[in-house]
Residue frames relative to the residue before (quaternion, step in Angstrom):
aa qw qx qy qz dx dy dz
X 1.0000 0.0000 0.0000 0.0000 0.00 0.00 0.00
X 0.5348 -0.6403 0.4426 0.3288 3.56 -1.07 0.67
X 0.6681 0.4947 -0.3124 0.4598 3.62 1.18 -0.36
X 0.4654 0.6948 -0.4455 0.3198 3.61 1.20 -0.26
X 0.6433 0.5088 -0.3584 0.4458 3.66 0.88 -0.69
X 0.6171 0.5327 -0.3485 0.4626 3.61 1.09 -0.61
X 0.6355 0.5080 -0.3230 0.4835 3.57 0.99 -0.84
X 0.6625 0.5078 -0.3021 0.4604 3.58 0.90 -0.93
X 0.6528 0.5081 -0.3165 0.4644 3.61 0.94 -0.83
X 0.6536 0.5107 -0.3064 0.4670 3.56 1.01 -0.82
X 0.6473 0.5120 -0.3088 0.4728 3.58 0.94 -0.90
X 0.6598 0.5159 -0.3043 0.4538 3.57 0.90 -0.96
X 0.6587 0.5046 -0.3124 0.4624 3.60 0.90 -0.89
X 0.6631 0.4993 -0.3083 0.4647 3.59 0.93 -0.88
X 0.6668 0.5080 -0.3023 0.4538 3.59 0.91 -0.90
X 0.7238 0.4277 -0.2322 0.4891 3.57 1.07 -0.77
X 0.4822 -0.6925 0.4237 0.3294 3.59 1.27 0.07
X 0.4758 0.6621 -0.4335 0.3838 3.57 1.18 0.63
X 0.1779 -0.8261 0.5276 0.0866 3.54 0.31 1.28
X 0.6493 0.5328 -0.3264 0.4336 3.59 0.92 -0.87
X 0.6807 0.4957 -0.2842 0.4585 3.57 1.06 -0.75
X 0.6300 0.5422 -0.3282 0.4489 3.57 1.27 -0.22
X 0.5231 0.6787 -0.4078 0.3153 3.59 1.17 -0.47
X 0.7145 0.4696 -0.2781 0.4378 3.60 0.67 -1.07
X 0.6988 0.4412 -0.3215 0.4623 3.68 0.71 -0.85
X 0.6112 0.5366 -0.3589 0.4579 3.61 1.04 -0.66
X 0.6611 0.5080 -0.3009 0.4629 3.57 0.94 -0.91
X 0.6739 0.4906 -0.2982 0.4650 3.59 0.92 -0.89
X 0.6389 0.5131 -0.3271 0.4706 3.59 1.02 -0.74
X 0.6015 0.5582 -0.3516 0.4504 3.56 1.06 -0.74
X 0.6775 0.4922 -0.2876 0.4649 3.57 0.93 -0.89
X 0.6588 0.5036 -0.3084 0.4660 3.58 0.96 -0.87
X 0.6588 0.5032 -0.3085 0.4666 3.58 0.97 -0.85
X 0.6281 0.5287 -0.3328 0.4639 3.59 1.03 -0.75
X 0.6267 0.5416 -0.3265 0.4554 3.57 1.01 -0.83
X 0.7123 0.4404 -0.2419 0.4900 3.58 1.04 -0.82
X 0.4404 -0.6942 0.4599 0.3355 3.59 1.23 -0.29
X 0.4260 0.6892 -0.4673 0.3539 3.58 1.20 0.52
X 0.1829 -0.8671 0.4538 0.0940 3.53 0.42 1.31
X 0.6408 0.5136 -0.3399 0.4583 3.61 0.96 -0.75
X 0.6492 0.5051 -0.3086 0.4777 3.56 1.06 -0.75
X 0.5934 0.5486 -0.3545 0.4704 3.60 1.08 -0.69
X 0.6713 0.5032 -0.2964 0.4564 3.58 0.89 -0.96
X 0.6675 0.4966 -0.3041 0.4640 3.59 0.92 -0.88
X 0.6648 0.4926 -0.3048 0.4717 3.59 0.94 -0.84
X 0.6412 0.5148 -0.3229 0.4686 3.59 1.01 -0.78
X 0.6540 0.4994 -0.3107 0.4757 3.58 0.99 -0.82
X 0.6316 0.5157 -0.3313 0.4747 3.59 1.02 -0.75
X 0.6470 0.5162 -0.3182 0.4623 3.57 0.97 -0.84
X 0.6477 0.5117 -0.3148 0.4685 3.60 0.95 -0.87
X 0.6596 0.5090 -0.3043 0.4617 3.58 0.93 -0.92
X 0.6489 0.5145 -0.3147 0.4640 3.57 0.98 -0.84
X 0.6615 0.5042 -0.3066 0.4629 3.58 0.92 -0.89
X 0.6918 0.4521 -0.2629 0.4979 3.59 1.12 -0.70
X 0.3667 -0.7449 0.4670 0.3042 3.59 1.34 -0.11
X 0.3856 0.6936 -0.4945 0.3545 3.57 1.09 0.83
X 0.2062 -0.8424 0.4870 0.1035 3.56 0.15 1.31
X 0.6193 0.5388 -0.3579 0.4451 3.61 1.00 -0.71
X 0.6758 0.4700 -0.2880 0.4893 3.57 0.90 -0.91
X 0.6144 0.5510 -0.3470 0.4455 3.58 1.00 -0.80
X 0.6766 0.4892 -0.3049 0.4582 3.59 0.85 -0.92
X 0.6296 0.5196 -0.3375 0.4687 3.62 1.00 -0.73
X 0.6935 0.4758 -0.2818 0.4617 3.57 0.87 -0.94
X 0.6171 0.5318 -0.3465 0.4651 3.59 1.06 -0.68
X 0.6282 0.5211 -0.3348 0.4709 3.58 1.01 -0.77
X 0.6535 0.5000 -0.3050 0.4795 3.59 0.96 -0.88
X 0.6528 0.5169 -0.3095 0.4592 3.56 0.98 -0.84
X 0.6333 0.5249 -0.3353 0.4594 3.61 0.96 -0.81
X 0.6533 0.5052 -0.3175 0.4660 3.59 0.94 -0.84
X 0.6686 0.4986 -0.2966 0.4652 3.57 0.94 -0.87
X 0.6471 0.5159 -0.3153 0.4645 3.56 1.00 -0.82
X 0.6500 0.5115 -0.3140 0.4661 3.58 0.96 -0.88
X 0.6487 0.5162 -0.3106 0.4650 3.58 0.99 -0.81
X 0.6485 0.5080 -0.3110 0.4740 3.56 0.97 -0.83
X 0.6442 0.5208 -0.3201 0.4597 3.59 0.95 -0.88
X 0.6482 0.5043 -0.3194 0.4727 3.62 0.97 -0.82
X 0.6455 0.5270 -0.3168 0.4530 3.57 0.97 -0.86
X 0.6673 0.4907 -0.2977 0.4748 3.58 0.91 -0.91
X 0.6474 0.5202 -0.3208 0.4555 3.58 0.94 -0.87
X 0.6548 0.5020 -0.3106 0.4720 3.60 0.94 -0.87
X 0.6385 0.5289 -0.3202 0.4583 3.57 0.98 -0.83
X 0.6832 0.4835 -0.2914 0.4632 3.57 0.89 -0.91
X 0.6330 0.5177 -0.3310 0.4708 3.59 1.03 -0.73
X 0.6367 0.5261 -0.3187 0.4650 3.56 1.00 -0.84
X 0.6751 0.4836 -0.2950 0.4727 3.60 0.92 -0.88
X 0.6614 0.5267 -0.3066 0.4372 3.56 1.04 -0.76
X 0.7060 0.4573 -0.2683 0.4695 3.56 1.08 -0.67
X 0.6169 0.5846 -0.3382 0.4040 3.58 1.25 -0.22
């Protein structure tokens, strides 16, 4: 997926304690999730962005974990949808 590098960049920044480096990928993921209508992912990305801007690394790591789970769920949903359409 074209958004996987953003997720990876966000995870890497959070793991390395680089709150400033998490702002841009969180913001970009928020926009991509909004475009897809993935509201839970929008909320998680927005919370990660807020935490990064506040330099709250503990909150950032929690939100990144939530965002990873939401992203994985969305990816599974899209994959299932595409498989269903392909078999029809």
